[in-house]
Backbone as CSV, one residue per row, in Angstrom:
resi,resn,N_x,N_y,N_z,CA_x,CA_y,CA_z,C_x,C_y,C_z
1,UNK,19.834,34.611,-5.315,20.220,33.196,-4.608,20.913,32.425,-4.736
2,UNK,21.711,31.471,-3.997,22.571,31.197,-3.598,22.212,29.858,-3.855
3,UNK,23.738,29.579,-4.106,23.362,27.641,-4.929,23.139,26.666,-3.568
4,UNK,23.680,27.030,-2.251,23.678,26.940,-0.988,21.939,26.990,-1.038
5,UNK,21.303,27.466,-1.541,19.842,27.937,-0.951,18.831,27.374,-1.933
6,UNK,19.284,27.301,-2.991,19.359,26.764,-4.184,18.573,25.589,-3.745
7,UNK,19.651,24.647,-3.823,19.699,22.794,-3.144,18.864,23.312,-2.280
8,UNK,18.584,23.644,-1.071,18.374,23.458,-0.200,16.551,23.668,-0.253
9,UNK,16.143,24.106,-1.710,14.926,24.763,-1.915,14.251,23.668,-2.713
10,UNK,14.942,22.963,-2.652,14.690,21.886,-4.114,14.854,20.411,-3.385
11,UNK,15.210,20.537,-1.823,15.119,19.255,-1.360,13.883,19.918,-0.116
12,UNK,13.000,20.980,-0.034,11.926,21.473,0.788,10.741,19.966,0.474
13,UNK,10.307,19.286,2.319,9.130,18.455,2.146,8.181,19.467,2.552
14,UNK,7.054,19.407,1.942,6.197,20.021,2.372,4.649,18.596,2.571
15,UNK,3.587,19.072,3.807,2.966,18.254,4.150,1.164,18.535,4.001
16,UNK,0.613,17.609,3.340,-0.360,17.671,2.369,-1.586,16.761,3.557
17,UNK,-2.468,17.840,3.977,-3.689,16.272,4.341,-4.517,15.932,3.507
18,UNK,-5.014,14.497,3.643,-5.810,13.801,2.804,-7.460,13.493,3.330
19,UNK,-8.002,13.376,2.403,-9.270,13.220,2.275,-9.609,11.882,3.774
20,UNK,-10.720,11.620,4.334,-10.081,9.996,4.734,-10.611,9.739,3.623
21,UNK,-10.333,8.341,3.832,-9.807,6.691,2.835,-8.976,7.123,1.275
22,UNK,-8.280,8.394,1.707,-7.509,8.308,0.403,-6.189,7.642,0.802
23,UNK,-6.053,6.653,1.964,-4.175,6.464,2.129,-4.550,4.614,2.324
24,UNK,-6.397,4.609,2.096,-5.971,2.632,1.459,-6.536,1.994,-0.037
25,UNK,-6.264,1.323,-0.619,-5.834,0.906,-1.302,-6.732,1.498,-2.508
26,UNK,-6.317,1.831,-3.531,-7.252,2.120,-4.759,-7.390,0.917,-5.578
27,UNK,-8.560,0.629,-6.346,-9.592,-0.035,-6.813,-9.201,-0.132,-8.036
28,UNK,-8.069,-1.101,-8.661,-8.560,-0.877,-10.004,-9.617,-1.350,-11.237
29,UNK,-9.618,-0.930,-11.937,-10.315,-1.891,-13.558,-9.740,-2.110,-14.400
30,UNK,-9.785,-3.345,-15.000,-9.473,-3.825,-16.192,-10.366,-5.017,-17.076
31,UNK,-10.122,-4.548,-18.167,-10.969,-5.335,-19.347,-10.215,-6.246,-19.464
32,UNK,-10.776,-7.700,-19.050,-10.603,-9.105,-19.998,-11.478,-9.584,-21.187
33,UNK,-10.653,-10.290,-22.113,-11.282,-11.070,-23.317,-12.492,-11.980,-22.993
34,UNK,-13.321,-12.212,-22.830,-14.701,-13.233,-23.025,-13.726,-14.262,-23.924
35,UNK,-14.548,-15.889,-23.816,-14.524,-17.332,-24.103,-15.150,-16.899,-25.618
36,UNK,-14.504,-17.256,-26.555,-15.195,-18.031,-28.060,-16.228,-18.670,-27.572
37,UNK,-17.076,-18.660,-28.119,-18.079,-19.845,-28.554,-17.469,-20.352,-29.882
38,UNK,-18.727,-21.561,-30.438,-17.917,-22.411,-30.990,-17.512,-22.332,-32.375
39,UNK,-18.312,-20.668,-32.510,-18.637,-20.223,-33.754,-17.295,-19.498,-34.260
40,UNK,-16.565,-18.758,-33.330,-15.649,-17.782,-32.848,-15.777,-16.561,-32.259
41,UNK,-17.535,-16.290,-31.981,-17.289,-15.108,-32.439,-17.482,-15.787,-29.630
42,UNK,-17.200,-13.749,-29.776,-17.275,-13.083,-28.345,-18.253,-13.559,-27.586
43,UNK,-18.258,-14.513,-26.326,-20.383,-14.838,-25.606,-20.014,-13.209,-24.695
44,UNK,-21.287,-12.872,-25.424,-22.108,-11.730,-23.975,-21.702,-10.595,-25.299
45,UNK,-21.185,-9.950,-24.504,-20.478,-8.556,-24.917,-19.448,-8.178,-25.052
46,UNK,-18.313,-9.812,-25.390,-16.964,-10.195,-26.161,-15.268,-9.743,-24.980
47,UNK,-15.718,-8.885,-23.889,-14.883,-8.555,-22.574,-16.311,-8.234,-21.063
48,UNK,-15.356,-7.943,-20.184,-15.726,-8.157,-19.143,-14.775,-7.488,-17.647
49,UNK,-15.551,-6.753,-16.936,-14.331,-5.897,-16.194,-14.303,-6.234,-15.141
50,UNK,-12.804,-6.287,-14.862,-12.166,-7.100,-13.473,-12.179,-6.927,-12.461
51,UNK,-12.365,-6.044,-11.625,-12.054,-4.950,-10.753,-10.714,-5.817,-9.278
52,UNK,-9.770,-5.027,-9.327,-8.852,-5.489,-8.509,-7.690,-4.969,-7.766
53,UNK,-7.385,-4.975,-6.877,-7.026,-4.462,-5.187,-5.790,-4.134,-5.721
54,UNK,-4.651,-3.130,-5.445,-3.587,-3.280,-5.474,-3.186,-2.743,-3.612
55,UNK,-2.525,-4.051,-2.813,-2.335,-3.521,-1.506,-1.202,-2.517,-1.410
56,UNK,-0.368,-2.578,-2.660,0.911,-1.957,-1.889,1.162,-0.441,-3.094
57,UNK,-0.007,0.549,-3.049,-0.020,1.857,-3.559,-1.446,1.962,-2.885
58,UNK,-1.004,3.089,-2.611,-3.021,4.334,-1.411,-3.427,4.756,-2.862
59,UNK,-4.208,5.469,-2.448,-5.210,6.217,-3.892,-4.626,7.471,-4.338
60,UNK,-4.289,7.655,-3.136,-3.059,9.302,-2.504,-1.926,9.128,-3.257
61,UNK,-0.895,7.765,-2.855,0.643,7.657,-4.207,0.174,7.900,-5.330
62,UNK,-0.797,7.150,-6.101,-0.870,7.045,-7.137,-1.496,8.349,-7.858
63,UNK,-2.254,9.167,-7.086,-2.883,10.804,-7.356,-1.809,11.442,-7.765
64,UNK,-1.036,12.123,-6.416,-0.183,12.496,-6.926,0.876,12.281,-7.651
65,UNK,1.558,11.163,-7.720,2.385,10.414,-8.684,1.879,10.473,-10.776
66,UNK,0.503,10.314,-10.385,-0.292,10.641,-11.663,0.587,11.918,-12.245
67,UNK,0.358,12.845,-11.144,0.020,14.306,-11.464,1.540,14.595,-11.130
68,UNK,2.494,14.134,-11.157,4.118,14.293,-11.613,4.594,14.788,-10.122
69,UNK,3.676,14.565,-9.056,4.572,15.004,-7.346,6.007,14.023,-6.811
70,UNK,6.195,14.277,-6.529,7.079,12.992,-5.554,6.380,13.163,-4.135
71,UNK,5.940,12.070,-3.772,5.807,11.362,-2.528,5.894,10.722,-1.661
72,UNK,5.879,10.688,-0.468,6.178,9.963,0.731,5.035,10.074,1.618
73,UNK,4.825,8.109,1.600,3.683,8.249,2.578,4.081,7.088,3.593
74,UNK,4.908,7.717,5.181,4.882,6.625,6.042,3.905,5.523,5.912
75,UNK,4.437,4.272,6.319,3.184,3.436,6.063,3.956,2.147,6.750
76,UNK,2.784,1.187,7.607,3.751,0.288,8.891,2.987,-0.981,7.976
77,UNK,3.293,-2.792,7.709,2.513,-3.814,7.405,1.628,-4.324,9.190
78,UNK,0.545,-5.038,8.501,0.228,-6.000,9.121,0.133,-7.030,9.110
79,UNK,-0.312,-8.201,9.703,-0.777,-9.402,9.278,-2.330,-9.161,10.466
80,UNK,-2.733,-9.495,9.003,-4.726,-9.414,9.281,-5.138,-11.052,8.551
81,UNK,-5.738,-11.337,9.598,-6.610,-12.681,9.553,-7.208,-12.867,8.650
82,UNK,-7.190,-14.162,7.962,-7.478,-14.175,6.963,-9.318,-14.536,7.008
83,UNK,-10.103,-14.544,6.332,-11.766,-14.243,6.631,-12.276,-15.854,6.440
84,UNK,-11.312,-16.453,5.120,-11.964,-17.917,4.878,-11.360,-18.535,5.993
85,UNK,-10.215,-18.491,5.856,-8.649,-19.149,6.876,-8.278,-19.163,7.862
86,UNK,-8.933,-18.894,8.719,-9.248,-18.370,10.018,-7.637,-18.123,11.397
87,UNK,-7.553,-19.633,10.747,-5.157,-19.369,11.247,-4.376,-19.286,10.396
88,UNK,-4.797,-18.578,8.956,-4.049,-18.050,7.994,-4.378,-16.510,7.925
89,UNK,-3.342,-15.856,7.570,-3.410,-14.119,7.817,-2.644,-13.584,6.654
90,UNK,-2.776,-12.753,6.209,-2.887,-11.997,5.227,-1.805,-10.681,5.396
91,UNK,-0.910,-9.986,4.753,-0.106,-8.397,4.776,-0.957,-7.548,4.256
92,UNK,-0.958,-6.614,5.836,-1.763,-5.228,4.700,-0.794,-4.156,4.983
93,UNK,-0.635,-3.053,4.113,0.186,-2.054,4.602,-0.582,-0.848,4.322
94,UNK,-0.650,-0.349,6.185,-1.626,1.258,6.635,-0.806,2.238,6.815
95,UNK,-1.574,3.221,7.012,-0.420,4.369,6.650,0.028,4.861,8.073
96,UNK,1.008,5.377,8.349,1.870,5.553,9.856,1.262,6.445,10.415
97,UNK,1.104,7.868,9.323,0.358,8.706,9.708,-0.347,9.305,9.201
98,UNK,-2.139,8.729,8.986,-2.810,9.395,8.908,-3.424,10.091,8.699
99,UNK,-3.916,10.622,7.363,-4.475,11.558,7.334,-3.166,12.642,6.733
100,UNK,-1.956,12.629,6.231,-0.672,12.648,6.242,-0.095,12.411,5.285
101,UNK,0.603,12.954,4.424,1.565,12.520,3.279,2.394,13.765,2.383
102,UNK,3.501,13.577,2.692,4.533,13.874,2.589,5.252,14.583,1.176
103,UNK,5.327,15.916,0.471,5.261,15.931,-1.160,6.326,16.883,-0.837
104,UNK,7.397,16.210,-1.893,8.924,17.356,-1.773,8.986,17.979,-3.163
105,UNK,9.395,19.096,-3.102,9.390,20.601,-3.300,8.030,19.933,-4.772
106,UNK,6.403,20.605,-4.379,5.493,20.627,-6.004,6.076,21.857,-6.887
107,UNK,5.586,20.876,-8.525,6.515,21.712,-8.868,4.597,23.123,-9.191
108,UNK,3.600,22.526,-9.033,2.592,23.256,-9.054,1.422,23.698,-8.167
109,UNK,1.710,24.337,-7.357,0.620,23.992,-6.018,-1.099,24.470,-6.371
110,UNK,-1.490,24.972,-7.333,-2.853,24.626,-7.998,-3.507,22.902,-7.803
111,UNK,-2.627,23.156,-9.297,-2.361,21.226,-9.571,-2.508,20.498,-8.064
112,UNK,-1.488,20.507,-6.829,-1.434,19.667,-5.706,-2.815,20.122,-5.548
113,UNK,-3.600,20.822,-5.187,-4.767,20.953,-3.992,-5.657,20.785,-4.802
114,UNK,-5.526,20.600,-5.935,-6.562,19.776,-7.312,-6.558,18.741,-7.004
115,UNK,-5.929,17.966,-6.738,-5.352,16.013,-7.084,-6.268,15.739,-6.028
116,UNK,-6.811,14.535,-7.061,-8.197,14.275,-6.186,-7.472,13.528,-5.182
117,UNK,-7.995,13.850,-3.790,-7.625,12.485,-2.150,-7.042,13.745,-1.435
118,UNK,-6.703,15.260,-2.309,-5.984,15.754,-1.455,-7.288,17.010,-0.368
119,UNK,-6.700,17.229,1.072,-7.759,18.035,1.704,-6.994,19.354,1.527
120,UNK,-6.160,19.651,1.614,-4.912,21.140,1.815,-4.037,20.532,1.889
121,UNK,-3.128,22.083,1.847,-1.561,21.765,2.117,-1.466,22.438,3.821
122,UNK,-0.379,21.997,4.318,-0.331,22.794,5.517,0.044,23.643,5.334
123,UNK,-0.131,25.058,5.841,0.103,26.691,5.995,0.503,26.672,7.079
124,UNK,1.945,28.075,7.517,2.509,28.585,8.350,1.173,30.085,8.605
125,UNK,1.448,30.175,9.769,0.475,31.691,10.108,0.605,32.903,9.415
126,UNK,0.966,33.144,8.066,1.464,33.657,7.469,0.411,33.371,5.636
127,UNK,0.030,31.909,6.068,-0.429,31.551,4.796,0.244,31.050,3.803
128,UNK,1.554,30.743,3.909,2.368,29.600,2.901,2.660,28.646,3.193
129,UNK,2.516,28.351,2.412,2.609,26.611,3.262,3.818,25.994,3.630
130,UNK,4.429,25.509,4.650,4.974,25.078,5.972,5.739,24.066,5.394
131,UNK,7.507,24.562,4.966,8.659,22.980,4.971,8.896,22.362,6.056
132,UNK,8.964,21.696,5.484,9.028,20.480,6.727,10.589,20.150,6.895
133,UNK,11.211,19.893,8.160,13.110,20.104,8.262,12.999,18.300,7.483
134,UNK,13.739,18.071,7.353,14.343,17.008,6.825,14.619,16.051,7.622
135,UNK,14.999,16.583,9.024,15.535,15.868,9.919,13.560,14.895,10.849
136,UNK,12.903,15.723,10.919,11.866,15.108,10.965,11.463,14.582,10.428
137,UNK,11.712,14.292,8.636,11.014,13.368,7.783,11.768,12.196,8.279
138,UNK,13.515,12.713,8.563,14.648,11.188,8.351,13.792,10.431,9.764
139,UNK,13.454,11.392,11.100,13.042,10.603,12.619,11.572,9.368,12.128
140,UNK,10.984,10.342,11.327,9.898,9.056,10.162,10.098,8.512,10.214
141,UNK,10.884,8.095,9.221,11.499,6.857,7.874,12.013,6.130,9.662
142,UNK,12.933,6.567,10.740,13.409,5.518,11.267,12.264,5.188,12.583
143,UNK,10.538,6.037,12.924,9.915,5.130,12.869,8.720,3.928,12.444
144,UNK,9.369,4.261,10.954,9.253,3.464,9.861,9.549,2.394,9.917
145,UNK,11.197,1.868,10.172,11.974,0.677,10.504,11.960,0.061,11.856
146,UNK,11.631,0.887,12.393,11.296,0.093,13.832,9.678,-0.858,13.538
147,UNK,8.637,-0.166,12.999,8.027,-1.003,12.559,8.039,-2.473,11.577
148,UNK,9.037,-1.221,11.160,8.975,-2.677,9.818,9.978,-4.467,11.342
149,UNK,10.483,-3.597,11.858,11.541,-4.823,12.578,10.481,-5.852,12.872
150,UNK,9.212,-5.060,14.148,8.507,-5.622,14.559,7.577,-6.398,13.964
151,UNK,7.186,-6.116,12.272,6.694,-6.355,11.299,6.762,-8.335,11.094
152,UNK,8.200,-7.961,11.464,9.047,-9.371,10.760,9.573,-10.794,12.234
153,UNK,9.372,-9.700,13.588,9.166,-10.678,14.277,8.157,-11.506,14.338
154,UNK,6.767,-10.046,14.050,5.557,-10.831,14.238,5.033,-11.846,13.380
155,UNK,5.133,-11.497,12.212,5.409,-12.301,11.015,6.216,-13.717,11.045
156,UNK,7.204,-14.037,11.813,8.806,-14.732,11.354,6.895,-16.085,13.485
157,UNK,6.903,-15.053,14.137,5.742,-15.336,14.990,4.444,-16.385,14.499
158,UNK,4.688,-16.245,13.747,3.195,-16.298,13.162,3.163,-17.423,12.429
159,UNK,4.460,-17.243,11.489,4.614,-18.598,10.789,4.974,-19.871,11.607
160,UNK,5.754,-19.529,12.716,5.992,-21.211,13.413,5.151,-21.705,14.353
161,UNK,3.975,-20.395,14.796,2.858,-21.384,15.451,1.687,-22.339,14.028
162,UNK,2.291,-21.606,12.389,0.955,-22.149,11.734,1.537,-23.596,11.716
163,UNK,2.994,-23.975,11.658,3.097,-24.634,11.123,3.443,-25.691,12.528
164,UNK,3.687,-25.182,14.001,2.854,-26.066,14.817,1.458,-26.666,15.104
165,UNK,0.829,-25.826,14.300,-0.412,-25.591,14.891,-0.693,-27.023,13.103
166,UNK,-0.555,-27.124,12.730,-0.832,-27.524,10.924,-0.574,-28.915,12.145
167,UNK,0.532,-29.434,12.684,1.013,-31.186,12.816,-0.027,-31.312,13.348
168,UNK,-0.931,-30.992,14.622,-2.467,-31.514,15.207,-3.482,-31.279,14.203
169,UNK,-3.154,-30.862,13.419,-4.420,-29.917,13.220,-4.889,-30.938,11.578
170,UNK,-5.920,-31.904,11.385,-5.840,-32.278,9.578,-6.059,-31.480,9.175
171,UNK,-7.336,-30.699,8.830,-7.730,-29.590,8.211,-7.458,-28.783,7.399
172,UNK,-6.460,-27.880,8.975,-5.260,-27.588,8.912,-3.413,-27.879,8.048
173,UNK,-3.762,-29.093,7.927,-2.503,-29.648,7.558,-2.561,-29.789,5.877
174,UNK,-4.169,-30.351,5.810,-4.047,-30.422,4.290,-4.333,-28.948,3.530
175,UNK,-4.441,-27.557,3.919,-4.646,-26.431,3.519,-3.344,-26.434,3.670
176,UNK,-2.497,-25.854,4.181,-1.148,-26.270,3.833,-0.150,-27.163,2.822
177,UNK,-1.028,-28.438,2.686,-0.528,-28.799,1.704,-0.394,-28.888,0.489
178,UNK,-1.876,-27.837,0.173,-1.988,-27.553,-0.649,-1.682,-25.811,-2.207
179,UNK,-1.225,-25.291,-0.127,0.136,-24.417,0.277,1.248,-24.545,-0.517
180,UNK,1.918,-25.303,-0.217,3.628,-25.994,0.125,3.818,-26.672,-1.024
181,UNK,4.065,-26.271,-2.249,3.755,-27.329,-3.401,5.313,-27.818,-3.461
182,UNK,5.943,-27.464,-2.966,7.881,-27.434,-3.155,8.576,-27.668,-1.181
183,UNK,7.517,-27.688,-0.375,7.838,-27.775,0.827,9.052,-27.572,1.254
184,UNK,9.219,-25.966,0.747,10.167,-25.576,1.247,8.969,-24.703,2.359
185,UNK,8.549,-24.066,1.904,7.661,-22.984,2.863,6.634,-23.428,2.625
186,UNK,6.439,-22.548,4.197,4.677,-23.516,4.082,3.271,-22.267,3.987
187,UNK,3.519,-21.126,4.060,2.636,-20.466,3.581,2.924,-19.053,4.082
188,UNK,2.950,-18.271,2.138,3.628,-16.854,1.472,2.282,-16.276,2.378
189,UNK,3.082,-15.372,3.545,1.982,-14.149,3.967,1.080,-13.507,3.483
190,UNK,1.437,-12.952,2.031,0.729,-12.318,1.492,-0.669,-13.349,0.009
191,UNK,-0.370,-14.374,0.501,-0.365,-15.424,-1.253,-2.177,-14.607,-0.950
192,UNK,-2.859,-14.932,-1.564,-4.131,-14.720,-2.714,-4.832,-15.673,-2.169
193,UNK,-5.766,-16.101,-1.205,-6.245,-17.656,-1.289,-7.303,-17.631,-2.441
194,UNK,-7.608,-18.948,-2.930,-9.165,-18.976,-4.023,-9.615,-20.499,-3.317
195,UNK,-10.823,-20.429,-3.123,-11.695,-21.443,-3.091,-11.457,-22.093,-3.540
196,UNK,-11.552,-23.388,-2.899,-10.691,-24.573,-4.194,-11.903,-25.457,-4.125
């Protein structure tokens, strides 16, 4: 094998089919110590399990990374209306190619297929894994960049509309007052709202 062929093989990307729901954020659990009572003993069990949802990484990305695979899930950001405060928006990440993730040069095919969230590897007609051309990966990245530009435009428009509506709506003005401490930024779109 020549050096050029070896370099091309190392940069080969393959497509993995995912199980339904694997491209959604993965719920994580952390252990928190509870407060101590007057005698210095922990209340109850001494700990509590706190669920946490990380919206920046999906379950399949985390599983593949934990197993040592280099993966790429094309995604786009969208503004989602907040349930409690319907005038405000949250940023959420969604898969651009639903049901598929790219993996670069897998080191173990059996481990890849056994990874939680992987339904299978896309194969050619002879049954071998089908490599994807780097130009196709770049085309997907270009579509992802276009989606990012559109998200930025919608985000700017949402902030302008929110500022405009806050001038006439006292309830919204009060809500923005709680969020806007410095007076410079009206509403960070990925802010996690806590009931006051």
